[in-house]
C-alpha positions in Angstrom: 6.9 10.4 21.9 5.6 7.4 19.9 8.4 5.0 18.8 7.7 3.0 15.7 9.6 0.2 14.0 9.8 0.7 10.2 10.9 -1.9 7.7 11.4 -1.9 3.9 11.7 -5.6 2.9 12.7 -6.4 -0.7 13.6 -9.5 -2.5 17.4 -9.0 -1.7 17.7 -6.7 1.3 15.6 -5.9 4.3 16.1 -2.5 5.9 15.0 -1.4 9.4 14.8 1.7 11.4 13.0 3.4 14.3 11.0 6.6 13.9 10.0 9.0 16.7 7.3 11.3 15.5 8.4 12.3 12.0 12.1 11.8 12.7 13.5 8.7 11.1 16.6 7.2 12.7 19.6 5.3 11.3 19.0 2.4 9.0 20.1 -1.2 9.7 20.1 -3.7 6.9 20.5 -7.4 6.2 20.4 -9.6 3.2 17.1 -11.6 3.1 18.9 -14.8 2.2 21.0 -14.5 5.5 17.9 -14.8 7.7 15.4 -17.7 8.0 12.5 -15.4 8.4 11.4 -11.8 9.1 11.1 -12.4 12.9 14.8 -13.4 13.0 15.8 -10.2 11.1 13.7 -8.0 13.4 15.2 -9.6 16.5 18.7 -9.0 15.1 17.8 -5.3 14.4 16.4 -4.8 17.9 19.5 -6.3 19.4 21.8 -4.2 17.2 19.9 -1.1 18.3 20.6 -1.8 22.0 17.9 -4.2 23.1 14.4 -4.0 24.7 13.1 -0.4 24.6 9.5 0.4 24.1 8.1 -0.1 20.6 4.7 1.3 20.1 3.9 -0.3 16.7 5.4 -1.5 13.5 5.0 -0.7 9.8 6.5 -3.0 7.2 6.7 -2.4 3.5 7.0 -5.7 1.7 7.9 -6.6 -1.9 4.8 -8.7 -2.7 1.0 -8.6 -2.7 -0.6 -8.1 0.7 -3.8 -9.8 1.5 -5.5 -9.9 4.9 -2.4 -8.5 6.6 -0.2 -11.2 5.2 2.5 -11.1 2.5 4.5 -13.8 0.7 7.5 -12.1 -0.8 7.4 -12.5 -4.6 11.2 -13.1 -5.0 12.1 -14.5 -1.6 10.7 -17.2 0.7 9.7 -15.0 3.7 6.1 -14.8 4.8 5.2 -11.6 6.7 2.1 -11.8 8.9 0.8 -8.9 11.0 -0.8 -11.0 13.8 2.2 -13.3 14.1 4.6 -10.4 14.4 2.4 -8.6 16.9 2.3 -11.8 19.0 6.0 -12.6 18.7 7.2 -9.1 19.7 4.4 -8.1 22.0 3.4 -5.1 19.9 0.1 -3.3 20.2 -0.3 -3.2 16.4 1.5 -4.2 13.2 0.7 -3.0 9.7 2.0 -4.6 6.5 1.7 -2.8 3.1 3.1 -3.4 -0.3 6.5 -1.7 -0.7 5.5 0.4 -3.7 2.3 1.3 -1.9 4.5 2.8 0.8 6.7 4.7 -1.6 3.7 6.1 -3.5 2.1 7.3 -0.2 5.2 9.3 0.5 5.7 10.9 -2.9 4.2 14.3 -1.9 6.6 14.4 1.1 9.7 13.4 -0.8 12.2 16.4 -1.0 12.6 17.3 -4.7 16.3 17.9 -3.9 16.5 14.1 -3.5 15.1 13.4 -6.9 16.5 14.0 -10.4 14.2 15.5 -13.1 14.5 13.7 -16.5 13.1 15.8 -19.3 10.6 18.6 -19.3 7.4 18.9 -17.3 6.3 20.5 -14.0 3.4 18.3 -13.0 -0.2 19.3 -12.3 -0.8 20.0 -8.6 -3.2 17.5 -7.0 -3.1 15.2 -10.0 -2.3 11.4 -9.7 1.4 10.4 -9.3 2.8 7.1 -10.3 5.9 5.1 -9.2 7.7 2.4 -11.2 10.6 0.7 -9.4 13.0 -1.8 -11.1 15.0 -3.8 -8.6 14.9 -7.5 -7.7 11.5 -7.3 -9.3 9.4 -4.6 -10.9 6.9 -2.7 -8.8 4.2 -0.2 -9.8 1.7 1.9 -7.8 -0.3 5.1 -8.1 -1.2 7.9 -5.6 -4.3 10.0 -6.0 -6.5 12.3 -3.9 -9.6 10.7 -2.4 -12.4 12.2 -0.3 -10.6 11.3 2.9 -7.1 12.3 1.8 -4.4 10.4 0.0 -5.3 7.1 -1.6 -2.8 4.6 -2.9 -3.5 2.0 -5.6 -1.0 -0.8 -5.3 -0.6 -3.2 -8.3 1.2 -6.1 -9.8 1.7 -4.2 -13.0 5.2 -5.4 -13.3 3.8 -8.8 -14.3 1.7 -7.3 -17.2 2.9 -8.2 -20.6 5.5 -6.0 -22.1 5.0 -4.4 -25.6 7.9 -4.0 -28.0 8.2 -0.6 -29.7 10.5 -1.3 -32.7 12.2 -4.1 -34.7 15.0 -4.5 -32.2 12.7 -4.7 -29.2 10.4 -7.1 -31.1 13.4 -9.4 -31.7 14.4 -9.3 -28.1 10.8 -10.0 -26.8 10.5 -12.8 -29.4 13.7 -14.5 -28.1 12.6 -14.1 -24.5 9.2 -15.6 -25.4 11.0 -18.7 -26.4 12.6 -18.9 -23.0 9.5 -17.9 -20.8 6.5 -18.4 -23.0 5.0 -15.1 -21.8 7.2 -12.0 -21.4 6.2 -9.6 -18.6 7.8 -6.2 -18.0 9.6 -7.6 -15.0 11.4 -10.1 -17.3 13.2 -7.0 -18.7 13.0 -4.2 -16.1 14.7 -5.8 -13.1 18.0 -7.2 -12.0 17.3 -10.5 -13.7 15.9 -8.6 -16.6 19.2 -6.9 -17.3 20.7 -10.4 -17.6 17.8 -11.5 -19.9 18.3 -8.4 -22.1 22.1 -9.1 -22.3 21.5 -12.7 -23.3 19.1 -11.7 -26.0 21.2 -8.9 -27.4 24.3 -11.2 -27.6 22.3 -13.9 -29.2 20.9 -11.5 -31.8 24.5 -10.3 -32.6 25.5 -13.9 -33.2 27.6 -14.2 -30.0 27.7 -17.0 -27.5 29.0 -15.7 -24.2 28.2 -16.5 -20.6 25.3 -14.8 -18.9 26.5 -11.7 -16.9 25.2 -10.5 -13.6 23.5 -7.1 -13.4 26.6 -5.6 -11.7 28.9 -7.0 -14.4 26.6 -5.5 -17.1 26.5 -2.0 -15.6 30.2 -2.0 -14.9 31.1 -3.3 -18.4 28.7 -0.7 -19.9 30.4 2.3 -18.5 34.1 1.3 -18.3 34.1 0.6 -22.1 35.1 -3.1 -21.7 31.8 -4.6 -23.0 29.9 -3.1 -26.0 27.0 -5.5 -25.6 26.7 -4.4 -22.0 26.3 -0.8 -23.2 23.7 -1.8 -25.7 21.9 -3.7 -22.9 21.7 -0.6 -20.6 20.6 1.5 -23.6 17.8 -0.9 -24.3 16.9 -1.1 -20.6 16.4 2.7 -20.6 14.3 2.5 -23.7 12.0 -0.2 -22.4 11.8 1.7 -19.1 10.6 4.8 -20.9 8.1 2.9 -22.9 6.6 1.0 -19.9 6.6 4.1 -17.7 4.9 6.1 -20.4 2.2 3.4 -20.8 1.7 3.4 -17.0 1.4 7.2 -17.0 -1.4 6.9 -19.5 -3.2 4.2 -17.6 -3.1 6.1 -14.3 -3.5 9.6 -15.8 -0.4 10.5 -13.8 -0.2 14.2 -14.7 1.3 14.8 -11.3 4.5 13.0 -12.4 6.0 9.5 -12.8 8.7 8.7 -10.2 11.4 6.0 -10.8 12.5 4.1 -7.7 14.3 0.8 -7.0 17.9 0.1 -6.7 19.0 -0.1 -10.4 18.4 3.2 -12.1 20.1 5.5 -9.5 23.4 3.7 -10.5 23.3 5.3 -13.9 20.9 8.2 -13.6 23.2 10.5 -15.7 23.1 8.0 -18.5 19.3 7.6 -18.2 19.1 11.4 -18.8 21.1 11.1 -22.1 19.4 7.9 -23.2 16.2 7.2 -25.2 14.3 6.9 -22.0 12.4 10.2 -22.3 11.7 9.9 -26.1 10.2 6.5 -25.6 8.2 7.8 -22.6 6.6 10.4 -24.8 6.2 8.3 -28.0 2.5 7.6 -27.4 1.1 8.4 -30.9 -1.9 10.7 -30.7 -1.3 11.1 -26.9 2.3 12.4 -27.4 1.4 15.9 -26.3 -0.3 14.5 -23.2 2.7 12.4 -22.2 5.1 15.3 -22.9 3.5 17.3 -20.1 4.2 14.6 -17.5 7.5 15.0 -15.5 9.7 12.0 -14.8 11.9 12.0 -11.7 14.4 9.4 -10.4 14.2 9.0 -6.6 17.7 9.4 -5.1 16.5 9.2 -1.4 18.0 6.0 0.0 14.8 4.9 1.9 11.7 6.5 0.3 9.5 3.7 1.7 10.2 4.9 5.3 8.7 8.4 4.4 5.6 6.8 3.1 5.2 4.3 5.9 4.7 7.2 8.4 1.6 8.3 6.5 0.0 4.9 7.4 0.8 5.3 11.1 -2.4 7.1 12.3 -4.7 4.6 10.5 -2.7 1.7 11.8 -2.9 2.9 15.4 -6.7 3.2 15.2 -6.9 -0.5 14.1 -5.1 -1.5 17.3 -3.9 -4.9 16.1 -3.0 -6.2 19.6 -1.5 -9.4 20.8 -4.6 -10.0 23.0 -6.8 -10.2 19.9 -4.5 -12.4 17.8 
């Protein structure tokens, strides 16, 4: 049976596993900052797995744009190159895809039991599906049906400008504009974005406290020790709903919008009670259209691995071998 190395490489963590057929094995992870490069991380994973057994190919999902089989991570210094990795590890082929491209490819195979439905909506069978994932950065992608099967449109939509939706959000964006000049959605809907939101909210309230980390903000929000932290999380949910709703309109995602990344699953119950869904649907004349679209939070720990397997057949046919590199 074919044995494939799978990797999900973000700006903070890199996760690895082996898959035999459609069976995905245990996950091994490392912090990106602890390794000089991706080859060092892969070597450590192979060693931890027990050493040199046959590897028939590798599929890597990476948090950054992929061009010509090469990716420079957006929020980390690693460069991931298909030909270099195939040569280094003697692999017959290596395929590198954007991480959200991988997650999007696996959305139809994701067990609904490992998602949480937020709000109404059942989704239109066969219609486009979209994914938005706040984490170290903010990723977006869309899955749609093409003549040859599933097609994924990766994007750098997280770097599109964010639009405020009321006076409070306008004040926040205006403050962040003073800091950054241009305010993208990622400046708000990411780990660093939580800290940006907190700073802006405290400043608007007339306070002058130190910047808090994302973990400090979410902890303070839910243990009652930090009212500005709770306001920050509430505003994060509102911005997420507004941006996800805009994305749904752009992609025509009547099949559903999925929320991935490492942030939202930490407070999914609060998201369900927050203004997320109302801001998702608040699209003026298109409110009835948006109201039909289901939104689901992905609770599966490694959804990129599911999607990577859908790329396996195409990657095998490409036969990126060490002899041709």
